[in-house]
N, CA, C and O atoms as a DFTB+ gen file, in Angstrom:
524 C
 N C O
     1  1     -64.040      -3.939     -24.357
     2  2     -62.789      -4.483     -23.972
     3  2     -61.646      -3.748     -24.666
     4  3     -61.740      -3.381     -25.837
     5  1     -60.593      -3.549     -23.934
     6  2     -59.440      -2.836     -24.453
     7  2     -58.396      -3.852     -24.919
     8  3     -57.892      -4.645     -24.124
     9  1     -58.077      -3.820     -26.217
    10  2     -57.137      -4.790     -26.762
    11  2     -55.754      -4.195     -27.004
    12  3     -54.913      -4.833     -27.639
    13  1     -55.510      -3.003     -26.517
    14  2     -54.185      -2.420     -26.686
    15  2     -53.211      -3.072     -25.699
    16  3     -53.570      -3.314     -24.547
    17  1     -51.998      -3.353     -26.138
    18  2     -51.032      -3.958     -25.208
    19  2     -50.602      -2.927     -24.161
    20  3     -50.618      -1.720     -24.401
    21  1     -50.223      -3.441     -23.009
    22  2     -49.736      -2.573     -21.937
    23  2     -48.408      -1.940     -22.345
    24  3     -47.574      -2.564     -23.000
    25  1     -48.242      -0.699     -21.942
    26  2     -46.990      -0.003     -22.240
    27  2     -45.966      -0.379     -21.170
    28  3     -46.133      -0.065     -19.992
    29  1     -44.938      -1.037     -21.591
    30  2     -43.866      -1.409     -20.672
    31  2     -42.638      -0.581     -21.030
    32  3     -42.273      -0.483     -22.201
    33  1     -42.000       0.012     -20.026
    34  2     -40.806       0.808     -20.332
    35  2     -39.685      -0.100     -20.831
    36  3     -39.552      -1.246     -20.400
    37  1     -38.897       0.431     -21.732
    38  2     -37.774      -0.356     -22.245
    39  2     -36.687      -0.406     -21.179
    40  3     -36.388       0.609     -20.548
    41  1     -36.105      -1.562     -20.978
    42  2     -35.061      -1.652     -19.952
    43  2     -33.824      -0.878     -20.393
    44  3     -33.509      -0.794     -21.580
    45  1     -33.137      -0.318     -19.410
    46  2     -31.911       0.411     -19.730
    47  2     -30.837      -0.602     -20.121
    48  3     -30.838      -1.734     -19.636
    49  1     -29.932      -0.198     -20.988
    50  2     -28.889      -1.142     -21.414
    51  2     -27.978      -1.471     -20.230
    52  3     -27.789      -0.636     -19.346
    53  1     -27.420      -2.665     -20.205
    54  2     -26.543      -3.024     -19.091
    55  2     -25.294      -2.151     -19.093
    56  3     -24.810      -1.720     -20.139
    57  1     -24.791      -1.907     -17.894
    58  2     -23.579      -1.098     -17.775
    59  2     -22.395      -1.869     -18.338
    60  3     -22.337      -3.095     -18.242
    61  1     -21.466      -1.151     -18.918
    62  2     -20.272      -1.841     -19.418
    63  2     -19.491      -2.454     -18.259
    64  3     -19.548      -1.973     -17.128
    65  1     -18.767      -3.514     -18.561
    66  2     -17.993      -4.204     -17.534
    67  2     -16.932      -3.276     -16.966
    68  3     -16.665      -3.310     -15.765
    69  1     -16.327      -2.453     -17.803
    70  2     -15.273      -1.548     -17.341
    71  2     -15.819      -0.571     -16.314
    72  3     -15.114      -0.221     -15.367
    73  1     -17.061      -0.122     -16.479
    74  2     -17.651       0.813     -15.528
    75  2     -17.820       0.142     -14.169
    76  3     -17.527       0.747     -13.138
    77  1     -18.293      -1.110     -14.162
    78  2     -18.461      -1.825     -12.898
    79  2     -17.115      -2.097     -12.252
    80  3     -16.980      -1.992     -11.033
    81  1     -16.110      -2.448     -13.061
    82  2     -14.787      -2.718     -12.531
    83  2     -14.191      -1.456     -11.916
    84  3     -13.565      -1.506     -10.857
    85  1     -14.393      -0.323     -12.592
    86  2     -13.882       0.939     -12.068
    87  2     -14.536       1.313     -10.756
    88  3     -13.868       1.792      -9.840
    89  1     -15.833       1.098     -10.659
    90  2     -16.526       1.398      -9.405
    91  2     -16.046       0.480      -8.287
    92  3     -15.892       0.910      -7.144
    93  1     -15.814      -0.776      -8.620
    94  2     -15.333      -1.719      -7.618
    95  2     -13.939      -1.321      -7.149
    96  3     -13.640      -1.403      -5.957
    97  1     -13.089      -0.893      -8.072
    98  2     -11.744      -0.463      -7.720
    99  2     -11.790       0.781      -6.846
   100  3     -11.048       0.882      -5.869
   101  1     -12.651       1.723      -7.186
   102  2     -12.784       2.937      -6.378
   103  2     -13.259       2.581      -4.974
   104  3     -12.755       3.125      -3.992
   105  1     -14.222       1.672      -4.875
   106  2     -14.721       1.255      -3.567
   107  2     -13.608       0.587      -2.753
   108  3     -13.491       0.824      -1.551
   109  1     -12.794      -0.244      -3.404
   110  2     -11.702      -0.916      -2.717
   111  2     -10.666       0.085      -2.232
   112  3     -10.175      -0.022      -1.109
   113  1     -10.333       1.053      -3.070
   114  2      -9.350       2.069      -2.674
   115  2      -9.880       2.902      -1.514
   116  3      -9.126       3.245      -0.604
   117  1     -11.157       3.227      -1.536
   118  2     -11.740       3.989      -0.427
   119  2     -11.687       3.195       0.871
   120  3     -11.361       3.750       1.920
   121  1     -12.002       1.904       0.813
   122  2     -11.935       1.074       2.015
   123  2     -10.503       0.960       2.518
   124  3     -10.269       0.979       3.726
   125  1      -9.540       0.842       1.604
   126  2      -8.143       0.785       1.994
   127  2      -7.707       2.093       2.650
   128  3      -6.995       2.075       3.654
   129  1      -8.127       3.223       2.092
   130  2      -7.795       4.523       2.681
   131  2      -8.418       4.665       4.066
   132  3      -7.790       5.208       4.975
   133  1      -9.642       4.184       4.231
   134  2     -10.287       4.231       5.539
   135  2      -9.528       3.373       6.542
   136  3      -9.341       3.779       7.689
   137  1      -9.089       2.187       6.121
   138  2      -8.334       1.312       7.018
   139  2      -7.014       1.957       7.431
   140  3      -6.612       1.869       8.591
   141  1      -6.340       2.607       6.480
   142  2      -5.083       3.289       6.800
   143  2      -5.338       4.443       7.766
   144  3      -4.570       4.639       8.708
   145  1      -6.405       5.208       7.542
   146  2      -6.716       6.336       8.418
   147  2      -7.019       5.860       9.835
   148  3      -6.575       6.476      10.804
   149  1      -7.765       4.778       9.961
   150  2      -8.081       4.248      11.293
   151  2      -6.816       3.748      11.975
   152  3      -6.635       3.960      13.174
   153  1      -5.939       3.086      11.227
   154  2      -4.686       2.592      11.798
   155  2      -3.808       3.742      12.263
   156  3      -3.240       3.689      13.354
   157  1      -3.693       4.776      11.448
   158  2      -2.875       5.935      11.831
   159  2      -3.457       6.612      13.064
   160  3      -2.715       7.002      13.966
   161  1      -4.772       6.756      13.111
   162  2      -5.400       7.372      14.281
   163  2      -5.138       6.548      15.533
   164  3      -4.892       7.107      16.602
   165  1      -5.188       5.231      15.411
   166  2      -4.920       4.376      16.565
   167  2      -3.468       4.494      17.003
   168  3      -3.184       4.544      18.200
   169  1      -2.546       4.539      16.045
   170  2      -1.136       4.657      16.395
   171  2      -0.825       6.005      17.030
   172  3      -0.008       6.084      17.948
   173  1      -1.461       7.055      16.556
   174  2      -1.253       8.375      17.152
   175  2      -1.783       8.382      18.582
   176  3      -1.178       8.989      19.464
   177  1      -2.892       7.721      18.812
   178  2      -3.454       7.648      20.155
   179  2      -2.586       6.838      21.100
   180  3      -2.518       7.135      22.293
   181  1      -1.921       5.810      20.573
   182  2      -1.079       4.955      21.411
   183  2       0.246       5.631      21.733
   184  3       0.810       5.417      22.807
   185  1       0.739       6.434      20.821
   186  2       2.054       7.050      20.993
   187  2       2.089       7.867      22.276
   188  3       1.207       8.686      22.537
   189  1       3.107       7.631      23.055
   190  2       3.247       8.343      24.322
   191  2       4.130       9.566      24.174
   192  3       4.697       9.817      23.111
   193  1       4.234      10.305      25.232
   194  2       5.106      11.475      25.232
   195  2       6.527      11.016      25.510
   196  3       6.725      10.026      26.215
   197  1       7.520      11.714      24.971
   198  2       8.902      11.300      25.199
   199  2       9.301      11.494      26.661
   200  3       8.840      12.416      27.334
   201  1      10.156      10.612      27.123
   202  2      10.633      10.680      28.508
   203  2      11.955      11.432      28.557
   204  3      12.995      10.881      28.196
   205  1      11.925      12.663      28.991
   206  2      13.136      13.427      29.202
   207  2      13.845      13.803      27.915
   208  3      13.221      14.038      26.879
   209  1      15.175      13.854      28.010
   210  2      16.002      14.294      26.889
   211  2      16.014      13.250      25.781
   212  3      15.812      12.060      26.024
   213  1      16.252      13.712      24.575
   214  2      16.272      12.832      23.422
   215  2      17.687      12.440      23.010
   216  3      17.873      11.851      21.945
   217  1      18.675      12.749      23.822
   218  2      20.055      12.443      23.476
   219  2      20.291      10.938      23.552
   220  3      19.809      10.266      24.464
   221  1      21.036      10.424      22.586
   222  2      21.350       8.997      22.565
   223  2      22.532       8.729      23.488
   224  3      23.377       9.594      23.718
   225  1      22.569       7.507      24.009
   226  2      23.641       7.151      24.937
   227  2      24.971       6.937      24.217
   228  3      26.032       7.236      24.765
   229  1      24.914       6.417      22.987
   230  2      26.145       6.157      22.243
   231  2      25.854       6.248      20.748
   232  3      24.706       6.359      20.317
   233  1      26.927       6.196      19.983
   234  2      26.764       6.212      18.529
   235  2      26.084       4.930      18.067
   236  3      25.358       4.926      17.073
   237  1      26.324       3.838      18.796
   238  2      25.687       2.568      18.436
   239  2      24.170       2.653      18.598
   240  3      23.431       2.062      17.811
   241  1      23.701       3.382      19.614
   242  2      22.259       3.562      19.798
   243  2      21.669       4.361      18.641
   244  3      20.568       4.070      18.174
   245  1      22.409       5.368      18.182
   246  2      21.945       6.164      17.042
   247  2      21.875       5.287      15.790
   248  3      20.906       5.358      15.033
   249  1      22.892       4.470      15.578
   250  2      22.923       3.584      14.412
   251  2      21.771       2.581      14.477
   252  3      21.133       2.307      13.461
   253  1      21.501       2.036      15.654
   254  2      20.383       1.096      15.800
   255  2      19.048       1.778      15.525
   256  3      18.168       1.192      14.894
   257  1      18.893       3.014      15.998
   258  2      17.651       3.750      15.728
   259  2      17.479       4.009      14.231
   260  3      16.381       3.868      13.693
   261  1      18.564       4.385      13.568
   262  2      18.497       4.619      12.122
   263  2      18.121       3.330      11.401
   264  3      17.295       3.342      10.489
   265  1      18.729       2.218      11.814
   266  2      18.420       0.931      11.185
   267  2      16.953       0.577      11.368
   268  3      16.292       0.154      10.420
   269  1      16.443       0.747      12.574
   270  2      15.041       0.411      12.837
   271  2      14.098       1.274      12.002
   272  3      13.125       0.770      11.442
   273  1      14.381       2.563      11.919
   274  2      13.542       3.446      11.109
   275  2      13.632       3.077       9.631
   276  3      12.620       3.046       8.932
   277  1      14.831       2.799       9.165
   278  2      15.028       2.454       7.761
   279  2      14.277       1.175       7.396
   280  3      13.617       1.111       6.359
   281  1      14.379       0.165       8.245
   282  2      13.668      -1.091       7.980
   283  2      12.165      -0.856       7.997
   284  3      11.450      -1.372       7.138
   285  1      11.677      -0.087       8.960
   286  2      10.243       0.190       9.040
   287  2       9.715       0.919       7.818
   288  3       8.659       0.574       7.289
   289  1      10.447       1.925       7.371
   290  2      10.013       2.689       6.197
   291  2      10.055       1.820       4.943
   292  3       9.130       1.857       4.131
   293  1      11.122       1.038       4.782
   294  2      11.224       0.176       3.601
   295  2      10.120      -0.877       3.568
   296  3       9.555      -1.150       2.509
   297  1       9.813      -1.462       4.708
   298  2       8.747      -2.471       4.750
   299  2       7.395      -1.822       4.466
   300  3       6.566      -2.403       3.766
   301  1       7.165      -0.625       5.000
   302  2       5.889       0.055       4.752
   303  2       5.719       0.382       3.267
   304  3       4.647       0.165       2.703
   305  1       6.767       0.898       2.641
   306  2       6.681       1.244       1.216
   307  2       6.537      -0.022       0.367
   308  3       5.768      -0.042      -0.594
   309  1       7.273      -1.073       0.722
   310  2       7.164      -2.324      -0.033
   311  2       5.768      -2.925       0.105
   312  3       5.235      -3.479      -0.856
   313  1       5.178      -2.819       1.284
   314  2       3.815      -3.322       1.478
   315  2       2.825      -2.505       0.661
   316  3       1.885      -3.059       0.091
   317  1       3.026      -1.203       0.602
   318  2       2.169      -0.361      -0.229
   319  2       2.279      -0.772      -1.702
   320  3       1.267      -0.879      -2.395
   321  1       3.504      -1.002      -2.175
   322  2       3.696      -1.433      -3.559
   323  2       3.058      -2.796      -3.796
   324  3       2.470      -3.031      -4.852
   325  1       3.171      -3.696      -2.820
   326  2       2.564      -5.019      -2.963
   327  2       1.049      -4.906      -3.064
   328  3       0.424      -5.593      -3.873
   329  1       0.460      -4.043      -2.248
   330  2      -0.990      -3.852      -2.284
   331  2      -1.428      -3.250      -3.615
   332  3      -2.381      -3.726      -4.232
   333  1      -0.738      -2.212      -4.052
   334  2      -1.095      -1.564      -5.322
   335  2      -0.898      -2.536      -6.485
   336  3      -1.731      -2.599      -7.389
   337  1       0.194      -3.288      -6.466
   338  2       0.432      -4.263      -7.527
   339  2      -0.631      -5.346      -7.562
   340  3      -1.073      -5.754      -8.636
   341  1      -1.042      -5.811      -6.394
   342  2      -2.102      -6.817      -6.343
   343  2      -3.422      -6.280      -6.854
   344  3      -4.131      -6.963      -7.593
   345  1      -3.757      -5.055      -6.463
   346  2      -4.997      -4.445      -6.948
   347  2      -4.951      -4.231      -8.464
   348  3      -5.945      -4.444      -9.158
   349  1      -3.799      -3.813      -8.963
   350  2      -3.668      -3.616     -10.414
   351  2      -3.812      -4.939     -11.157
   352  3      -4.433      -5.001     -12.218
   353  1      -3.233      -5.996     -10.591
   354  2      -3.295      -7.298     -11.245
   355  2      -4.728      -7.813     -11.282
   356  3      -5.171      -8.372     -12.285
   357  1      -5.450      -7.618     -10.175
   358  2      -6.843      -8.062     -10.125
   359  2      -7.704      -7.230     -11.071
   360  3      -8.587      -7.767     -11.739
   361  1      -7.452      -5.930     -11.133
   362  2      -8.270      -5.042     -11.955
   363  2      -7.875      -5.077     -13.434
   364  3      -8.585      -4.519     -14.271
   365  1      -6.755      -5.723     -13.768
   366  2      -6.290      -5.739     -15.158
   367  2      -7.248      -6.497     -16.063
   368  3      -7.446      -6.111     -17.214
   369  1      -7.832      -7.549     -15.568
   370  2      -8.824      -8.333     -16.317
   371  2      -8.296      -8.775     -17.684
   372  3      -9.013      -8.744     -18.684
   373  1      -7.019      -9.189     -17.703
   374  2      -6.452      -9.725     -18.935
   375  2      -5.818      -8.711     -19.862
   376  3      -5.256      -9.100     -20.886
   377  1      -5.882      -7.418     -19.546
   378  2      -5.265      -6.398     -20.395
   379  2      -3.741      -6.523     -20.266
   380  3      -3.209      -6.345     -19.170
   381  1      -3.027      -6.825     -21.360
   382  2      -1.587      -7.079     -21.256
   383  2      -0.794      -5.895     -20.706
   384  3       0.156      -6.094     -19.949
   385  1      -1.162      -4.682     -21.068
   386  2      -0.438      -3.510     -20.568
   387  2      -0.579      -3.356     -19.067
   388  3       0.398      -3.081     -18.370
   389  1      -1.790      -3.531     -18.570
   390  2      -2.023      -3.406     -17.126
   391  2      -1.376      -4.555     -16.361
   392  3      -0.885      -4.363     -15.248
   393  1      -1.374      -5.746     -16.952
   394  2      -0.737      -6.892     -16.294
   395  2       0.764      -6.641     -16.163
   396  3       1.353      -6.961     -15.130
   397  1       1.387      -6.075     -17.193
   398  2       2.819      -5.766     -17.124
   399  2       3.105      -4.710     -16.063
   400  3       4.086      -4.817     -15.326
   401  1       2.246      -3.684     -15.982
   402  2       2.419      -2.661     -14.948
   403  2       2.292      -3.277     -13.562
   404  3       3.045      -2.935     -12.651
   405  1       1.334      -4.186     -13.409
   406  2       1.141      -4.847     -12.117
   407  2       2.358      -5.696     -11.765
   408  3       2.803      -5.697     -10.618
   409  1       2.894      -6.415     -12.742
   410  2       4.073      -7.246     -12.485
   411  2       5.273      -6.388     -12.110
   412  3       6.054      -6.762     -11.235
   413  1       5.425      -5.237     -12.767
   414  2       6.523      -4.332     -12.436
   415  2       6.372      -3.804     -11.011
   416  3       7.358      -3.687     -10.283
   417  1       5.147      -3.487     -10.616
   418  2       4.905      -3.008      -9.259
   419  2       5.199      -4.106      -8.246
   420  3       5.769      -3.833      -7.190
   421  1       4.818      -5.343      -8.551
   422  2       5.105      -6.459      -7.644
   423  2       6.609      -6.721      -7.555
   424  3       7.110      -7.076      -6.488
   425  1       7.337      -6.551      -8.666
   426  2       8.795      -6.697      -8.627
   427  2       9.413      -5.602      -7.762
   428  3      10.364      -5.854      -7.022
   429  1       8.873      -4.391      -7.854
   430  2       9.366      -3.293      -7.018
   431  2       9.137      -3.593      -5.542
   432  3       9.978      -3.272      -4.702
   433  1       8.007      -4.206      -5.225
   434  2       7.735      -4.590      -3.837
   435  2       8.751      -5.624      -3.367
   436  3       9.233      -5.550      -2.237
   437  1       9.079      -6.580      -4.218
   438  2      10.067      -7.597      -3.847
   439  2      11.437      -6.962      -3.617
   440  3      12.152      -7.348      -2.693
   441  1      11.801      -5.996      -4.447
   442  2      13.068      -5.286      -4.256
   443  2      13.046      -4.526      -2.933
   444  3      14.043      -4.505      -2.211
   445  1      11.918      -3.905      -2.614
   446  2      11.800      -3.187      -1.345
   447  2      11.954      -4.100      -0.147
   448  3      12.625      -3.747       0.824
   449  1      11.334      -5.279      -0.207
   450  2      11.496      -6.236       0.894
   451  2      12.944      -6.721       0.983
   452  3      13.466      -6.924       2.079
   453  1      13.589      -6.906      -0.168
   454  2      14.993      -7.301      -0.155
   455  2      15.880      -6.234       0.469
   456  3      16.782      -6.547       1.246
   457  1      15.626      -4.975       0.132
   458  2      16.391      -3.886       0.748
   459  2      16.132      -3.802       2.247
   460  3      17.041      -3.499       3.020
   461  1      14.897      -4.070       2.660
   462  2      14.587      -4.052       4.092
   463  2      15.352      -5.152       4.819
   464  3      15.781      -4.966       5.958
   465  1      15.523      -6.300       4.161
   466  2      16.301      -7.374       4.780
   467  2      17.785      -7.029       4.840
   468  3      18.480      -7.435       5.772
   469  1      18.274      -6.281       3.849
   470  2      19.694      -5.930       3.807
   471  2      20.017      -4.632       4.547
   472  3      21.193      -4.313       4.724
   473  1      19.021      -3.885       4.977
   474  2      19.265      -2.598       5.643
   475  2      20.127      -2.743       6.895
   476  3      21.021      -1.921       7.094
   477  1      19.905      -3.748       7.751
   478  2      20.792      -3.872       8.918
   479  2      22.257      -4.050       8.524
   480  3      23.146      -3.540       9.206
   481  1      22.513      -4.760       7.442
   482  2      23.889      -4.938       6.986
   483  2      24.492      -3.603       6.557
   484  3      25.625      -3.288       6.920
   485  1      23.738      -2.815       5.784
   486  2      24.232      -1.509       5.352
   487  2      24.510      -0.591       6.540
   488  3      25.537       0.087       6.583
   489  1      23.598      -0.574       7.493
   490  2      23.767       0.309       8.654
   491  2      24.940      -0.157       9.503
   492  3      25.661       0.678      10.051
   493  1      25.153      -1.454       9.629
   494  2      26.300      -1.964      10.383
   495  2      27.605      -1.556       9.709
   496  3      28.557      -1.161      10.382
   497  1      27.648      -1.650       8.391
   498  2      28.859      -1.248       7.662
   499  2      29.127       0.239       7.859
   500  3      30.266       0.632       8.114
   501  1      28.101       1.064       7.746
   502  2      28.276       2.506       7.943
   503  2      28.654       2.803       9.391
   504  3      29.487       3.674       9.642
   505  1      28.058       2.094      10.343
   506  2      28.385       2.303      11.758
   507  2      29.833       1.976      12.062
   508  3      30.477       2.696      12.826
   509  1      30.358       0.912      11.485
   510  2      31.768       0.559      11.704
   511  2      32.689       1.534      10.979
   512  3      33.802       1.802      11.430
   513  1      32.219       2.058       9.862
   514  2      33.021       3.015       9.114
   515  2      33.120       4.340       9.867
   516  3      34.169       4.983       9.866
   517  1      32.013       4.747      10.513
   518  2      31.992       6.009      11.256
   519  2      32.750       5.878      12.566
   520  3      33.469       6.798      12.957
   521  1      32.602       4.750      13.251
   522  2      33.196       4.591      14.590
   523  2      34.672       4.322      14.553
   524  3      35.298       4.169      15.601
């Protein structure tokens, strides 16, 4: 009879929490990038060809187009800041420095949304000043 104990391999040490958090953050960022790429591809596919000349009918039409573009860009950037700030806040895991960075990013998003709400007012003022 063999009385030697069976050789069992020693288990590997558990991964640090920071390593798992980093991998989770990388996975989330990759999924977000994939979602943005799919959305952009869909929008490019939907976009039609322009109809005829690109000349505007009046200065008011130009001002309205500028306002619409400005609001769209501001909302897109503010949404990006909101997403990044939320991800930073979730990934901070109680680290005071990261929590402050996340709060600053969320404040920047709020400022961006505020500017997007005020953009029509700014464009109207400039339009009346030009006309």
